[in-house]
C-alpha atoms as a printed R data frame, in Angstrom:
   type eleno elety resid chain resno      x      y      z
1  ATOM     1    CA   MET     A     1 45.448 10.391 18.558
2  ATOM     2    CA   GLU     A     2 44.187 12.454 21.479
3  ATOM     3    CA   ASN     A     3 47.552 12.207 23.243
4  ATOM     4    CA   THR     A     4 49.359 13.508 20.132
5  ATOM     5    CA   GLN     A     5 46.945 16.429 19.905
6  ATOM     6    CA   LEU     A     6 47.584 17.336 23.554
7  ATOM     7    CA   LYS     A     7 51.341 17.268 23.005
8  ATOM     8    CA   ASP     A     8 50.978 19.501 19.959
9  ATOM     9    CA   GLU     A     9 48.889 21.968 21.977
10 ATOM    10    CA   ARG     A    10 51.556 21.949 24.671
11 ATOM    11    CA   LEU     A    11 54.282 22.628 22.106
12 ATOM    12    CA   TRP     A    12 52.164 25.421 20.621
13 ATOM    13    CA   LYS     A    13 51.866 27.065 24.055
14 ATOM    14    CA   ILE     A    14 55.628 26.816 24.578
15 ATOM    15    CA   ALA     A    15 56.272 28.287 21.125
16 ATOM    16    CA   LYS     A    16 53.865 31.177 21.800
17 ATOM    17    CA   ARG     A    17 55.533 31.895 25.142
18 ATOM    18    CA   ARG     A    18 59.010 31.903 23.583
19 ATOM    19    CA   ALA     A    19 57.900 34.124 20.700
20 ATOM    20    CA   GLY     A    20 56.389 36.503 23.262
21 ATOM    21    CA   PHE     A    21 59.696 36.603 25.111
22 ATOM    22    CA   LYS     A    22 61.534 37.460 21.902
23 ATOM    23    CA   ARG     A    23 59.124 40.352 21.246
24 ATOM    24    CA   HIS     A    24 59.615 41.494 24.844
25 ATOM    25    CA   LEU     A    25 63.404 41.364 24.419
26 ATOM    26    CA   LEU     A    26 63.275 43.364 21.188
27 ATOM    27    CA   SER     A    27 61.106 46.088 22.732
28 ATOM    28    CA   TYR     A    28 63.436 46.176 25.770
29 ATOM    29    CA   LEU     A    29 66.460 46.699 23.544
30 ATOM    30    CA   LEU     A    30 64.820 49.347 21.345
31 ATOM    31    CA   VAL     A    31 63.423 51.361 24.251
32 ATOM    32    CA   ASN     A    32 66.720 51.177 26.138
33 ATOM    33    CA   VAL     A    33 68.669 52.416 23.111
34 ATOM    34    CA   LEU     A    34 66.210 55.310 22.865
35 ATOM    35    CA   VAL     A    35 66.331 56.160 26.585
36 ATOM    36    CA   TRP     A    36 70.124 55.969 26.783
37 ATOM    37    CA   GLY     A    37 70.361 58.027 23.587
38 ATOM    38    CA   ILE     A    38 68.147 60.739 25.093
39 ATOM    39    CA   TRP     A    39 70.235 60.740 28.254
40 ATOM    40    CA   PHE     A    40 73.476 60.977 26.302
41 ATOM    41    CA   VAL     A    41 72.325 63.757 23.970
42 ATOM    42    CA   ASN     A    42 70.843 65.749 26.849
43 ATOM    43    CA   GLY     A    43 73.956 65.226 28.969
44 ATOM    44    CA   TYR     A    44 76.233 66.218 26.109
45 ATOM    45    CA   ARG     A    45 74.240 69.408 25.516
46 ATOM    46    CA   THR     A    46 74.095 70.437 29.163
47 ATOM    47    CA   GLY     A    47 77.390 68.905 30.313
48 ATOM    48    CA   ASN     A    48 75.530 67.095 33.093
49 ATOM    49    CA   PHE     A    49 76.259 63.362 33.084
50 ATOM    50    CA   VAL     A    50 75.963 63.001 36.859
51 ATOM    51    CA   HIS     A    51 72.457 61.568 37.260
52 ATOM    52    CA   ILE     A    52 72.305 58.330 35.262
53 ATOM    53    CA   TRP     A    53 68.522 57.918 35.306
54 ATOM    54    CA   PRO     A    54 68.321 55.339 32.450
55 ATOM    55    CA   LEU     A    55 69.829 52.800 34.848
56 ATOM    56    CA   TRP     A    56 66.490 52.644 36.666
57 ATOM    57    CA   VAL     A    57 64.643 51.900 33.442
58 ATOM    58    CA   SER     A    58 67.152 49.261 32.337
59 ATOM    59    CA   PHE     A    59 67.383 47.615 35.736
60 ATOM    60    CA   GLY     A    60 63.664 47.578 36.518
61 ATOM    61    CA   TRP     A    61 62.593 46.346 33.125
62 ATOM    62    CA   GLY     A    62 65.537 43.917 33.082
63 ATOM    63    CA   ILE     A    63 64.161 42.188 36.184
64 ATOM    64    CA   GLY     A    64 60.848 41.636 34.435
65 ATOM    65    CA   LEU     A    65 62.651 40.421 31.319
66 ATOM    66    CA   PHE     A    66 64.658 37.944 33.412
67 ATOM    67    CA   PHE     A    67 61.511 36.419 34.895
68 ATOM    68    CA   ASP     A    68 59.912 36.306 31.448
69 ATOM    69    CA   PHE     A    69 62.980 34.399 30.203
70 ATOM    70    CA   ILE     A    70 62.770 31.922 33.094
71 ATOM    71    CA   ASN     A    71 59.067 31.400 32.401
72 ATOM    72    CA   SER     A    72 59.657 30.896 28.679
73 ATOM    73    CA   TYR     A    73 62.739 28.694 28.628
74 ATOM    74    CA   SER     A    74 63.166 26.885 31.952
75 ATOM    75    CA   GLY     A    75 60.564 24.153 31.537
76 ATOM    76    CA   MET     A    76 59.816 24.253 35.264
77 ATOM    77    CA   ARG     A    77 56.265 25.330 34.620
78 ATOM    78    CA   GLU     A    78 55.548 22.379 32.326
79 ATOM    79    CA   SER     A    79 57.038 19.867 34.762
80 ATOM    80    CA   LEU     A    80 54.970 21.291 37.634
81 ATOM    81    CA   GLU     A    81 51.819 21.200 35.524
82 ATOM    82    CA   GLU     A    82 52.576 17.631 34.451
83 ATOM    83    CA   LYS     A    83 53.070 16.528 38.079
84 ATOM    84    CA   GLU     A    84 49.775 18.092 39.128
85 ATOM    85    CA   TYR     A    85 48.003 16.535 36.157
86 ATOM    86    CA   GLN     A    86 49.378 13.092 36.999
87 ATOM    87    CA   LYS     A    87 48.337 13.560 40.628
88 ATOM    88    CA   LEU     A    88 44.774 14.380 39.566
89 ATOM    89    CA   ILE     A    89 44.654 11.421 37.184
90 ATOM    90    CA   SER     A    90 45.819  9.045 39.890
91 ATOM    91    CA   LYS     A    91 43.223 10.393 42.364
92 ATOM    92    CA   ARG     A    92 40.462 10.027 39.818
93 ATOM    93    CA   GLY     A    93 41.430  6.388 39.232
94 ATOM    94    CA   MET     A    94 41.062  5.550 42.945
């Protein structure tokens, strides 16, 4: 029963991480629509579309979003944690 409880806790952590990524993605999209909208309206009013400053926001935040995606969906973290856990268990048994 203890092993089942540990697996459920692990699945809960994965689910929380993925839900957090989805919230992060939604805020990224909403803020980028707002920033690009401000840029467009301001550029349309002034006729100055030369400096595309929202690219910095989209690109910088996009890098963080990419790493959040990798952390949430790759499974690398769980496999590394499992390997370390198994290593500790085997050392304790010696």
